[in-house]
TORKOL-4160 file (C-alpha; in steps of 0.2 Angstrom, whole numbers, padded with zeros to 4 digits, m for minus):
217
<pt num="1" X="0084" Y="0098" Z="0013"/>
<pt num="2" X="0089" Y="0083" Z="0026"/>
<pt num="3" X="0087" Y="0092" Z="0043"/>
<pt num="4" X="0073" Y="0097" Z="0040"/>
<pt num="5" X="0064" Y="0079" Z="0043"/>
<pt num="6" X="0072" Y="0081" Z="0061"/>
<pt num="7" X="0060" Y="0087" Z="0075"/>
<pt num="8" X="0070" Y="0096" Z="0088"/>
<pt num="9" X="0059" Y="0087" Z="0101"/>
<pt num="10" X="0065" Y="0069" Z="0099"/>
<pt num="11" X="0055" Y="0055" Z="0090"/>
<pt num="12" X="0042" Y="0058" Z="0078"/>
<pt num="13" X="0033" Y="0043" Z="0079"/>
<pt num="14" X="0016" Y="0046" Z="0078"/>
<pt num="15" X="0014" Y="0062" Z="0068"/>
<pt num="16" X="0002" Y="0066" Z="0056"/>
<pt num="17" X="0016" Y="0075" Z="0043"/>
<pt num="18" X="0032" Y="0064" Z="0047"/>
<pt num="19" X="0029" Y="0052" Z="0033"/>
<pt num="20" X="0019" Y="0068" Z="0023"/>
<pt num="21" X="0038" Y="0076" Z="0022"/>
<pt num="22" X="0048" Y="0061" Z="0018"/>
<pt num="23" X="0036" Y="0055" Z="0005"/>
<pt num="24" X="0041" Y="0074" Z="m0002"/>
<pt num="25" X="0056" Y="0072" Z="m0001"/>
<pt num="26" X="0056" Y="0058" Z="m0011"/>
<pt num="27" X="0046" Y="0064" Z="m0023"/>
<pt num="28" X="0058" Y="0078" Z="m0025"/>
<pt num="29" X="0072" Y="0064" Z="m0030"/>
<pt num="30" X="0060" Y="0054" Z="m0040"/>
<pt num="31" X="0060" Y="0038" Z="m0030"/>
<pt num="32" X="0047" Y="0027" Z="m0037"/>
<pt num="33" X="0037" Y="0015" Z="m0026"/>
<pt num="34" X="0044" Y="0003" Z="m0020"/>
<pt num="35" X="0063" Y="0011" Z="m0020"/>
<pt num="36" X="0071" Y="0016" Z="m0005"/>
<pt num="37" X="0076" Y="0034" Z="m0001"/>
<pt num="38" X="0098" Y="0030" Z="0006"/>
<pt num="39" X="0103" Y="0039" Z="0017"/>
<pt num="40" X="0123" Y="0038" Z="0024"/>
<pt num="41" X="0131" Y="0044" Z="0038"/>
<pt num="42" X="0149" Y="0047" Z="0036"/>
<pt num="43" X="0156" Y="0046" Z="0051"/>
<pt num="44" X="0153" Y="0041" Z="0067"/>
<pt num="45" X="0158" Y="0053" Z="0082"/>
<pt num="46" X="0143" Y="0062" Z="0094"/>
<pt num="47" X="0137" Y="0072" Z="0080"/>
<pt num="48" X="0137" Y="0062" Z="0066"/>
<pt num="49" X="0129" Y="0047" Z="0077"/>
<pt num="50" X="0117" Y="0059" Z="0085"/>
<pt num="51" X="0112" Y="0065" Z="0069"/>
<pt num="52" X="0108" Y="0048" Z="0062"/>
<pt num="53" X="0098" Y="0043" Z="0076"/>
<pt num="54" X="0088" Y="0056" Z="0077"/>
<pt num="55" X="0085" Y="0053" Z="0058"/>
<pt num="56" X="0082" Y="0034" Z="0061"/>
<pt num="57" X="0072" Y="0034" Z="0077"/>
<pt num="58" X="0060" Y="0048" Z="0068"/>
<pt num="59" X="0060" Y="0041" Z="0050"/>
<pt num="60" X="0066" Y="0022" Z="0051"/>
<pt num="61" X="0050" Y="0012" Z="0055"/>
<pt num="62" X="0047" Y="0018" Z="0037"/>
<pt num="63" X="0056" Y="0005" Z="0029"/>
<pt num="64" X="0049" Y="0003" Z="0011"/>
<pt num="65" X="0053" Y="0020" Z="0011"/>
<pt num="66" X="0072" Y="0022" Z="0018"/>
<pt num="67" X="0085" Y="0016" Z="0025"/>
<pt num="68" X="0096" Y="0024" Z="0037"/>
<pt num="69" X="0115" Y="0017" Z="0039"/>
<pt num="70" X="0128" Y="0027" Z="0045"/>
<pt num="71" X="0147" Y="0023" Z="0040"/>
<pt num="72" X="0163" Y="0021" Z="0053"/>
<pt num="73" X="0180" Y="0016" Z="0052"/>
<pt num="74" X="0182" Y="m0003" Z="0058"/>
<pt num="75" X="0196" Y="m0010" Z="0072"/>
<pt num="76" X="0194" Y="0003" Z="0082"/>
<pt num="77" X="0192" Y="m0009" Z="0102"/>
<pt num="78" X="0183" Y="m0003" Z="0116"/>
<pt num="79" X="0197" Y="m0002" Z="0134"/>
<pt num="80" X="0194" Y="m0013" Z="0147"/>
<pt num="81" X="0187" Y="0003" Z="0158"/>
<pt num="82" X="0176" Y="0009" Z="0145"/>
<pt num="83" X="0168" Y="m0008" Z="0144"/>
<pt num="84" X="0167" Y="m0006" Z="0163"/>
<pt num="85" X="0158" Y="0010" Z="0160"/>
<pt num="86" X="0147" Y="0005" Z="0148"/>
<pt num="87" X="0139" Y="m0009" Z="0157"/>
<pt num="88" X="0136" Y="0001" Z="0171"/>
<pt num="89" X="0126" Y="0013" Z="0161"/>
<pt num="90" X="0117" Y="m0002" Z="0152"/>
<pt num="91" X="0111" Y="m0008" Z="0169"/>
<pt num="92" X="0103" Y="0009" Z="0176"/>
<pt num="93" X="0093" Y="0011" Z="0161"/>
<pt num="94" X="0078" Y="m0002" Z="0163"/>
<pt num="95" X="0074" Y="0002" Z="0142"/>
<pt num="96" X="0092" Y="0001" Z="0137"/>
<pt num="97" X="0092" Y="m0019" Z="0148"/>
<pt num="98" X="0076" Y="m0022" Z="0142"/>
<pt num="99" X="0081" Y="m0019" Z="0124"/>
<pt num="100" X="0100" Y="m0029" Z="0120"/>
<pt num="101" X="0091" Y="m0043" Z="0130"/>
<pt num="102" X="0074" Y="m0045" Z="0118"/>
<pt num="103" X="0090" Y="m0040" Z="0105"/>
<pt num="104" X="0102" Y="m0055" Z="0111"/>
<pt num="105" X="0113" Y="m0044" Z="0117"/>
<pt num="106" X="0116" Y="m0041" Z="0130"/>
<pt num="107" X="0129" Y="m0055" Z="0134"/>
<pt num="108" X="0143" Y="m0051" Z="0126"/>
<pt num="109" X="0142" Y="m0032" Z="0140"/>
<pt num="110" X="0141" Y="m0044" Z="0151"/>
<pt num="111" X="0158" Y="m0055" Z="0145"/>
<pt num="112" X="0169" Y="m0037" Z="0140"/>
<pt num="113" X="0166" Y="m0032" Z="0157"/>
<pt num="114" X="0173" Y="m0046" Z="0164"/>
<pt num="115" X="0188" Y="m0043" Z="0152"/>
<pt num="116" X="0183" Y="m0062" Z="0143"/>
<pt num="117" X="0178" Y="m0053" Z="0127"/>
<pt num="118" X="0186" Y="m0037" Z="0114"/>
<pt num="119" X="0172" Y="m0025" Z="0111"/>
<pt num="120" X="0173" Y="m0015" Z="0094"/>
<pt num="121" X="0166" Y="0002" Z="0092"/>
<pt num="122" X="0156" Y="m0001" Z="0078"/>
<pt num="123" X="0149" Y="m0017" Z="0084"/>
<pt num="124" X="0142" Y="m0006" Z="0101"/>
<pt num="125" X="0136" Y="0007" Z="0089"/>
<pt num="126" X="0122" Y="m0004" Z="0082"/>
<pt num="127" X="0115" Y="m0007" Z="0097"/>
<pt num="128" X="0116" Y="0014" Z="0098"/>
<pt num="129" X="0131" Y="0015" Z="0108"/>
<pt num="130" X="0146" Y="0029" Z="0102"/>
<pt num="131" X="0159" Y="0027" Z="0108"/>
<pt num="132" X="0162" Y="0048" Z="0112"/>
<pt num="133" X="0145" Y="0049" Z="0122"/>
<pt num="134" X="0144" Y="0033" Z="0130"/>
<pt num="135" X="0131" Y="0040" Z="0146"/>
<pt num="136" X="0120" Y="0043" Z="0133"/>
<pt num="137" X="0112" Y="0027" Z="0123"/>
<pt num="138" X="0106" Y="0031" Z="0106"/>
<pt num="139" X="0094" Y="0021" Z="0095"/>
<pt num="140" X="0103" Y="0005" Z="0087"/>
<pt num="141" X="0108" Y="0008" Z="0071"/>
<pt num="142" X="0113" Y="0000" Z="0056"/>
<pt num="143" X="0132" Y="0002" Z="0053"/>
<pt num="144" X="0142" Y="m0002" Z="0038"/>
<pt num="145" X="0162" Y="m0002" Z="0039"/>
<pt num="146" X="0168" Y="m0005" Z="0021"/>
<pt num="147" X="0164" Y="0014" Z="0015"/>
<pt num="148" X="0162" Y="0009" Z="m0005"/>
<pt num="149" X="0147" Y="m0002" Z="0004"/>
<pt num="150" X="0141" Y="0014" Z="0014"/>
<pt num="151" X="0140" Y="0026" Z="0001"/>
<pt num="152" X="0140" Y="0019" Z="m0019"/>
<pt num="153" X="0119" Y="0021" Z="m0020"/>
<pt num="154" X="0118" Y="0032" Z="m0007"/>
<pt num="155" X="0102" Y="0046" Z="m0011"/>
<pt num="156" X="0108" Y="0058" Z="0004"/>
<pt num="157" X="0125" Y="0059" Z="0013"/>
<pt num="158" X="0127" Y="0069" Z="0028"/>
<pt num="159" X="0144" Y="0071" Z="0031"/>
<pt num="160" X="0149" Y="0069" Z="0050"/>
<pt num="161" X="0168" Y="0071" Z="0049"/>
<pt num="162" X="0179" Y="0083" Z="0057"/>
<pt num="163" X="0187" Y="0094" Z="0045"/>
<pt num="164" X="0202" Y="0086" Z="0046"/>
<pt num="165" X="0195" Y="0070" Z="0038"/>
<pt num="166" X="0184" Y="0079" Z="0027"/>
<pt num="167" X="0193" Y="0079" Z="0012"/>
<pt num="168" X="0204" Y="0062" Z="0012"/>
<pt num="169" X="0187" Y="0054" Z="0014"/>
<pt num="170" X="0176" Y="0062" Z="0001"/>
<pt num="171" X="0191" Y="0059" Z="m0009"/>
<pt num="172" X="0188" Y="0041" Z="m0007"/>
<pt num="173" X="0172" Y="0042" Z="m0011"/>
<pt num="174" X="0173" Y="0050" Z="m0026"/>
<pt num="175" X="0180" Y="0036" Z="m0034"/>
<pt num="176" X="0166" Y="0026" Z="m0028"/>
<pt num="177" X="0155" Y="0037" Z="m0037"/>
<pt num="178" X="0164" Y="0039" Z="m0055"/>
<pt num="179" X="0150" Y="0029" Z="m0063"/>
<pt num="180" X="0138" Y="0036" Z="m0057"/>
<pt num="181" X="0124" Y="0045" Z="m0069"/>
<pt num="182" X="0116" Y="0056" Z="m0054"/>
<pt num="183" X="0126" Y="0063" Z="m0039"/>
<pt num="184" X="0119" Y="0061" Z="m0022"/>
<pt num="185" X="0115" Y="0075" Z="m0011"/>
<pt num="186" X="0127" Y="0079" Z="0002"/>
<pt num="187" X="0124" Y="0087" Z="0018"/>
<pt num="188" X="0141" Y="0094" Z="0029"/>
<pt num="189" X="0139" Y="0095" Z="0046"/>
<pt num="190" X="0157" Y="0097" Z="0048"/>
<pt num="191" X="0165" Y="0111" Z="0057"/>
<pt num="192" X="0181" Y="0120" Z="0057"/>
<pt num="193" X="0193" Y="0127" Z="0043"/>
<pt num="194" X="0207" Y="0124" Z="0034"/>
<pt num="195" X="0219" Y="0141" Z="0029"/>
<pt num="196" X="0226" Y="0140" Z="0013"/>
<pt num="197" X="0238" Y="0152" Z="0006"/>
<pt num="198" X="0238" Y="0152" Z="m0014"/>
<pt num="199" X="0234" Y="0161" Z="m0025"/>
<pt num="200" X="0229" Y="0173" Z="m0009"/>
<pt num="201" X="0226" Y="0170" Z="0010"/>
<pt num="202" X="0208" Y="0162" Z="0012"/>
<pt num="203" X="0199" Y="0149" Z="0021"/>
<pt num="204" X="0194" Y="0134" Z="0014"/>
<pt num="205" X="0175" Y="0126" Z="0024"/>
<pt num="206" X="0171" Y="0108" Z="0022"/>
<pt num="207" X="0160" Y="0112" Z="0010"/>
<pt num="208" X="0172" Y="0115" Z="m0001"/>
<pt num="209" X="0184" Y="0099" Z="0004"/>
<pt num="210" X="0170" Y="0090" Z="m0003"/>
<pt num="211" X="0166" Y="0099" Z="m0017"/>
<pt num="212" X="0184" Y="0100" Z="m0023"/>
<pt num="213" X="0188" Y="0081" Z="m0017"/>
<pt num="214" X="0171" Y="0075" Z="m0027"/>
<pt num="215" X="0175" Y="0088" Z="m0039"/>
<pt num="216" X="0158" Y="0086" Z="m0050"/>
<pt num="217" X="0148" Y="0089" Z="m0031"/>
């Protein structure tokens, strides 16, 4: 349901059908006027960040109808070499440079380039830079580092975590949803599988991990 909102040719700005699709999804989920659809990306690797950025770029301008945010763990610092390379990327892209200057966000990248400041992955993601793909700037995003804050009121959760982390994170998420009356829609982008031996040898997909971790999904 979520993936149908993303246009393969990029931004949906100016598309006559974009708002209609969003309105239809809101109707299906019973969203009332003034209550925005809340979409949360869980995991900010390359795949998860690109997917969240596509949604933000395509539908984020309908601010009264949809709120899109992405969760990533806090505390991951950006090393000096990466900061220097990021600065080069910024200055090679006039659109990105202008955007950062307009948002009063350029100076911190200058300071990081000089070694006078440490940048963090969640900090640069807000400006549209995923640590896993520095050479490909994305659009600015709303980034949340507290998992409970990110997911407790979500209508749609998009899992962008690797399969090795999916179970652990969704076990934590399930604790925040215990008091919810309705369960959010969960869309999994995760790749990879687990092998299990009991009751007989079988594979466990990320979707099955989420279902087992969340119990009520």
